[in-house]
C-alpha positions in Angstrom: 100.1 89.0 134.9 102.9 87.1 132.8 106.4 87.2 132.8 107.1 84.4 130.6 108.9 85.9 127.5 108.5 84.2 124.0 110.9 84.4 121.4 110.1 84.7 117.6 112.1 86.2 114.1 109.4 88.6 113.1 106.3 90.6 114.7 104.0 92.3 112.5 101.8 94.7 114.6 98.1 95.4 112.8 96.3 92.4 110.8 95.5 94.8 107.6 96.7 94.5 104.3 100.4 95.8 105.2 100.8 93.3 107.4 99.4 90.4 105.5 101.5 91.5 102.5 104.6 91.5 104.3 104.0 88.3 106.0 103.2 86.9 102.8 106.3 87.5 100.8 108.9 87.0 103.9 107.2 83.7 104.3 107.8 82.9 100.4 111.6 84.0 100.8 112.6 82.5 104.3 109.3 79.7 105.1 111.4 78.9 108.2 111.4 82.1 110.1 108.6 82.4 113.0 106.0 84.9 112.4 103.6 86.6 115.2 100.7 88.7 114.5 99.3 91.0 117.2 95.7 92.9 116.2 93.7 94.7 118.8 90.3 93.8 117.0 88.9 90.3 116.7 89.6 89.8 112.9 91.9 90.5 110.3 91.4 93.5 107.8 88.4 95.3 110.2 90.0 99.3 110.1 91.5 100.7 107.2 91.5 97.5 105.2 87.9 97.2 105.5 86.0 97.4 102.4 83.3 99.4 104.1 86.4 102.0 105.0 88.1 102.3 101.6 87.6 103.6 98.3 88.3 99.7 96.6 90.0 101.4 93.6 92.7 99.7 92.2 94.7 103.0 92.5 96.7 102.9 89.2 96.3 106.7 88.0 93.8 105.5 85.8 91.3 108.1 86.8 92.8 110.2 89.9 93.5 113.8 88.5 95.5 114.3 91.8 98.1 112.3 90.5 98.7 114.5 87.3 99.2 118.4 87.6 99.2 121.4 85.4 102.7 122.4 85.4 103.1 127.1 84.9 103.9 126.2 81.1 100.3 124.6 80.6 101.9 120.6 80.2 101.0 117.8 82.6 103.4 116.0 84.8 102.6 112.5 84.7 105.3 111.1 86.3 103.3 110.4 89.6 100.9 108.7 87.6 103.7 106.7 86.0 105.0 105.6 89.4 101.5 104.7 91.0 100.8 102.6 87.6 103.9 100.6 88.0 103.4 99.6 91.6 99.9 98.9 91.2 101.5 96.1 88.5 103.7 95.2 91.0 100.3 94.0 93.3 98.8 92.8 90.2 101.5 90.4 89.7 102.1 89.2 93.2 98.1 88.5 93.3 98.8 86.5 90.3 101.7 84.6 91.7 99.5 83.7 94.6 96.6 82.3 92.6 98.8 80.2 90.4 100.6 78.7 93.2 97.2 77.8 94.7 98.4 79.9 97.6 94.9 81.8 97.9 91.9 80.7 95.5 88.8 82.4 93.9 90.3 86.1 92.9 86.7 87.0 92.2 86.0 87.2 95.5 88.8 90.2 95.8 88.9 92.0 92.4 86.5 92.5 89.7 87.4 94.4 86.3 85.7 97.7 85.8 86.2 100.8 83.7 87.9 103.7 85.4 86.9 107.3 84.3 87.4 110.7 85.0 84.5 113.5 84.6 84.9 117.3 84.6 83.0 120.0 84.2 83.8 123.5 82.7 86.2 124.8 79.7 89.2 125.2 82.0 88.7 122.0 83.6 87.7 120.6 80.0 91.1 121.8 78.5 93.1 120.1 81.4 91.6 116.5 81.0 92.0 117.0 77.3 95.8 117.7 77.8 96.3 114.8 80.4 94.6 112.5 78.2 97.3 113.2 75.7 99.8 113.2 78.1 99.0 109.6 79.5 97.7 107.9 76.2 100.9 108.2 75.0 102.3 106.2 77.5 101.9 102.2 77.2 101.0 101.8 80.9 97.7 103.7 79.9 96.8 102.1 76.3 93.6 102.1 75.6 92.6 105.6 77.4 89.5 107.3 75.3 88.5 111.3 75.8 85.1 112.3 75.0 83.1 115.3 75.2 80.4 114.5 72.7 77.3 114.3 74.7 76.1 111.2 72.8 79.0 109.4 73.7 79.0 110.1 77.2 75.5 109.0 77.2 76.7 105.4 76.5 79.7 105.7 79.1 77.6 106.9 82.1 73.9 107.0 81.6 73.2 107.5 84.7 75.2 110.7 85.4 73.9 112.1 82.0 70.2 111.3 82.5 68.3 115.0 83.1 71.3 116.7 83.1 70.2 120.5 82.0 73.5 122.7 82.5 74.9 124.1 79.3 78.4 123.9 80.7 80.8 121.7 78.6 81.5 118.4 79.8 84.4 115.9 79.0 85.6 112.4 80.5 88.3 109.8 79.9 87.4 106.3 80.2 89.7 103.2 80.2 88.4 99.5 80.5 91.7 98.3 82.1 90.5 99.6 85.8 89.5 97.3 88.3 87.5 97.1 92.0 89.5 95.4 94.7 87.7 94.3 97.7 90.9 94.5 100.1 88.9 93.3 103.4 88.4 89.9 101.7 92.0 89.7 99.8 93.2 90.8 103.9 91.1 87.9 105.1 92.2 85.3 102.3 96.1 86.2 103.1 95.9 85.5 106.9 94.2 82.5 105.9 97.1 81.5 104.3 99.3 82.8 106.9 97.5 80.8 109.6 98.0 77.4 107.5 101.8 78.6 107.0 101.8 78.4 110.9 102.2 82.1 111.3 100.7 82.7 115.1 98.0 85.0 115.0 96.9 86.4 118.0 93.4 89.0 117.8 92.4 90.8 121.0 96.0 91.8 121.4 97.2 95.5 122.0 100.9 96.3 121.9 101.1 98.7 125.4 105.4 99.2 124.7 108.4 98.4 123.3 111.9 98.6 123.8 115.2 97.6 122.5 117.0 94.9 124.0 120.9 94.6 124.2 121.3 92.8 121.5 119.6 95.2 118.9 116.3 93.4 119.0 112.6 94.3 120.4 111.1 93.6 123.8 107.1 93.7 123.2 104.8 94.3 126.3 101.4 92.8 124.5 98.2 92.8 126.4 95.3 90.0 125.6 91.4 90.4 125.6 91.4 89.3 129.5 94.0 92.0 130.2 96.7 90.0 131.1 100.2 91.1 130.1 102.6 88.7 127.5 106.2 89.7 126.7 107.8 89.0 123.4 110.8 89.5 121.8 111.7 89.7 118.4 114.7 90.5 116.0 112.5 92.6 113.6 109.4 94.7 114.2 106.7 95.7 111.7 104.5 98.8 112.5 101.7 98.4 110.4 98.4 99.9 112.4 96.9 101.9 110.0 96.3 105.4 112.0 97.6 103.5 115.0 101.2 103.3 113.6 102.2 106.8 114.6 101.6 106.5 118.5 103.3 102.9 118.4 106.4 104.8 116.4 106.8 107.3 118.9 106.8 104.0 121.7 109.7 103.0 119.8 111.9 106.0 120.7 113.8 105.6 117.5 115.7 108.6 116.6 113.8 108.1 112.9 110.2 108.8 114.3 111.1 112.4 115.7 109.4 115.5 114.5 106.8 113.4 112.9 102.8 114.4 113.8 99.4 113.4 112.5 96.5 114.6 111.3 93.2 112.5 111.3 90.4 112.9 108.7 87.5 110.9 108.8 85.7 110.0 105.8 81.6 109.8 104.8 80.2 107.7 101.7 76.8 108.1 100.6 75.6 104.6 99.6 73.0 103.6 97.0 70.1 101.5 98.6 67.9 101.1 95.4 69.4 98.6 93.0 67.3 100.0 90.0 70.1 102.9 90.4 72.6 100.6 91.0 72.5 99.0 88.0 72.7 102.0 85.6 76.1 102.4 86.6 79.1 100.4 85.9 82.3 102.5 86.6 84.4 104.4 89.0 84.3 107.7 88.2 86.3 110.6 89.6 85.9 114.2 89.5 88.3 117.1 90.7 88.8 118.2 94.3 87.2 121.4 95.5 90.0 124.2 96.3 91.0 123.7 99.7 90.3 119.9 99.6 92.8 117.2 100.6 93.5 115.0 97.9 91.9 111.9 99.4 88.7 114.2 99.3 88.4 113.8 95.4 84.8 113.3 94.5 84.0 110.0 93.0 81.0 107.8 91.8 82.2 104.3 92.5 80.4 100.7 91.2 81.8 98.3 94.1 81.5 94.5 94.3 81.1 93.7 97.9 80.1 90.0 99.0 79.7 89.4 95.2 76.7 92.0 95.2 76.9 95.5 93.3 76.7 98.4 95.5 76.9 102.3 94.1 79.1 104.8 96.6 79.4 108.6 96.1 81.9 110.3 98.5 84.5 110.7 100.3 82.8 113.6 102.4 85.5 114.4 104.7 84.4 114.7 108.4 86.7 115.6 111.5 87.5 113.3 114.3 90.5 113.3 116.9 90.5 109.2 116.7 93.3 108.0 114.8 91.3 104.8 113.9 87.6 104.1 113.7 88.0 102.3 117.1 90.4 104.8 118.6 90.3 107.1 121.3 89.2 110.6 121.3 92.6 111.5 123.1 94.5 110.0 119.9 95.6 113.4 118.6 96.4 115.4 121.5 98.6 111.9 123.0 100.5 112.0 119.7 101.6 115.5 120.4 105.5 115.4 122.1 107.9 117.7 122.7 109.9 116.7 119.8 106.8 117.3 117.5 105.1 120.0 119.1 106.8 122.7 116.5 105.8 120.4 113.6 102.4 120.2 114.4 101.7 124.0 115.5 103.4 125.3 112.1 101.0 122.8 110.1 98.2 124.1 112.1 99.4 127.6 110.9 99.8 126.4 107.5 96.8 124.3 107.0 94.2 127.1 107.9 92.5 126.4 104.6 91.9 122.7 105.0 90.8 123.2 108.3 88.0 125.6 107.1 86.8 122.6 104.5 86.8 120.1 107.2 84.7 122.6 109.8 82.5 123.1 106.2 82.3 119.1 105.8 81.2 118.3 109.3 78.6 120.9 109.2 76.8 119.8 106.2 73.3 118.4 106.2 72.1 115.0 104.4 70.6 117.3 102.0 73.9 119.5 101.2 75.3 116.3 100.6 72.7 115.0 98.1 73.3 118.6 96.2 77.3 117.3 95.6 76.0 114.1 94.8 73.7 116.2 92.0 76.5 117.3 90.4 77.3 113.4 89.6 74.1 112.3 89.6 71.4 114.9 88.4 68.3 113.4 89.4 69.2 111.7 92.7 66.6 111.4 95.5 67.3 111.4 98.6 65.3 108.3 99.7 67.7 105.9 97.6 70.6 107.0 99.9 71.9 106.2 103.1 75.3 107.5 105.1 77.8 105.5 105.7 81.0 106.1 108.0 84.3 105.2 106.2 87.5 104.8 108.0 89.7 107.1 109.5 92.9 108.3 107.4 96.0 110.0 109.6 98.1 112.7 107.2 101.9 112.8 107.7 103.5 115.8 108.9 106.7 116.1 109.1 109.6 118.8 108.4 110.9 119.2 104.9 112.7 121.3 102.6 109.6 123.0 101.8 109.4 123.9 105.3 108.3 122.8 109.0 105.0 121.1 109.6 104.5 119.8 106.0 101.2 117.8 105.4 102.2 114.5 103.3 99.3 113.2 101.1 100.4 109.3 100.7 102.2 106.5 102.4 105.7 106.7 103.9 107.8 104.2 105.8 109.9 105.2 108.7 112.9 102.8 109.5 115.5 102.2 112.0 119.0 102.7 110.8 119.8 99.2 111.6 116.5 97.8 109.9 115.3 96.0 113.3 111.8 97.9 112.7 109.7 99.9 110.1 106.6 101.7 110.9 104.3 102.8 107.8 102.6 105.9 107.6 99.9 107.7 105.8 97.0 106.9 103.8 96.0 107.0 99.5 97.1 105.2 97.2 97.8 102.4 100.6 96.4 99.5 100.0 96.7 99.3 96.0 100.7 99.6 96.0 101.0 97.4 99.4 102.8 94.8 97.5 105.6 98.3 96.1 105.6 99.1 99.7 106.3 96.3 101.4 109.6 95.5 98.8 110.4 98.9 100.4 110.6 97.8 104.0 112.2 94.7 102.5 115.0 96.6 100.7 115.3 99.0 104.1 115.5 96.6 106.6 117.2 93.6 105.2 119.9 94.9 102.6 122.4 92.2 103.4 119.5 89.6 102.1 118.5 91.6 98.8 120.8 89.3 96.6 119.7 86.5 97.9 116.2 87.3 97.9 116.2 88.7 94.5 115.5 86.2 92.5 112.3 84.6 94.6 111.1 88.2 94.0 111.5 88.4 90.4 109.4 85.2 90.6 106.8 86.1 92.5 106.8 90.1 90.8 108.7 89.7 87.4 109.0 93.8 86.8 110.6 94.0 90.0 113.5 96.7 89.3 112.3 97.3 85.9 110.8 99.8 84.2 107.9 98.8 82.2 107.1 102.0 80.5 110.8 100.9 78.5 110.2 97.2 78.3 106.9 97.2 76.8 107.1 93.5 75.3 107.5 92.8 79.8 104.4 94.9 80.3 102.3 92.9 77.2 103.1 89.8 78.4 102.2 90.6 82.5 99.3 92.5 81.0 98.1 89.2 79.3 99.3 87.1 82.1 97.8 88.7 85.2 94.5 89.5 83.2 94.0 85.8 82.8 94.8 84.7 86.4 92.7 87.2 88.0 89.9 87.0 85.5 90.7 90.1 84.0 90.4 89.5 80.7 87.6 90.8 78.4 86.1 87.1 78.6 86.5 86.6 81.8 85.1 89.9 82.6 81.8 88.3 81.0 81.7 85.9 82.7 82.4 87.6 86.1 79.5 90.2 85.3 76.8 87.5 84.5 78.2 85.2 87.6 77.8 88.4 89.7 74.0 89.5 88.2 72.8 86.1 88.9 
């Protein structure tokens, strides 16, 4: 056991996309700050950020129906979709900055252009999709979106999904070609390679056992390495970006802002197509509507993915339940997260979400053939032998007390930070990785308000639309669209070259 204590400016806990993004931004803003990273696994991006553990959708609200809600008067509220799209634009601009400055290379290794589509069946759903399309297509962020309920047009767009479709039920889809597939695992690894070159001290197989505030307001951490030896480290600022594991670490910090917060784990399963002939017939991310009682993260979707330069096809997610907060976590994670201060919050959530609990139990009990039946709503002639089951990542939904009542289940990501800005934690799930840049800018705003004025010119150099509404500034939007598409290889000609490279 070592009593030696090292001191640093910043500690990042967890080597996922969030820590990678925050570390990269901070290194651009203050290159001389010393940064340490502690990750309990052997490599970066192995948990929630891993390419097989998330949907890889560049979440820009182009196809996700749960970001647009039909109001009682029949109109569609698109405010959340606008917000998420603007956040994803921040990510695209930041990644472009990194490529242009040769801080990362070969963007085709982590981002590919791919149409994003929404597909619904039934008269009521078709009516909703048409209203959604009318509301979104007037907005400059969603320019180029198309709608069709004509079977012939849909056969052009989604041949695999329309083949052998015998139902007479009305069917409609929207399509927008500016969507993306993002390999967040590859991007995370690239960013950590970059940080290593910038002398960031990265420690794998290191778990944070405990943390407490020192007398001067900094943080003392007790860290255990792979051999079981204990190291002590002090930092002025700590960021907890440990995915599902962040809640336990936040509780260890003891900050009042972390009280009365719980977490509910939901695991995901995907069907993966192993027949290259089937994979070749589909080229889009197609999102449907969530079943009644299903959490928003369980919206069914049929996704083309590009992983290791190979085209794959995934369908899901099917929700599962495990008490673990991480894939590599403990079966006691859920129980040990219940504390005296969040007990009533957790019990209230349990009472309120009986429909969700029932849904998760039903999902866990599904046989492969029952899962295939759900897939056949998307691909009518899908054959069982062409598909395998893959266990995806664990997500921990935030439970907290809100004006809506005690124990409200939150869907989305949430930054919890101490009043003095010395520590921050990221909790929650989707749209997570896609909005990492925006979320980390929020961390910087909350935790370093005194430095914001000094840092703003550099932030605007990296993210030109920082602090600006792109909906109101269409000229800047057009400029950004053109430059990010060229830099990241998302323009029409670059897309064609990428597609040829992938096929070859």
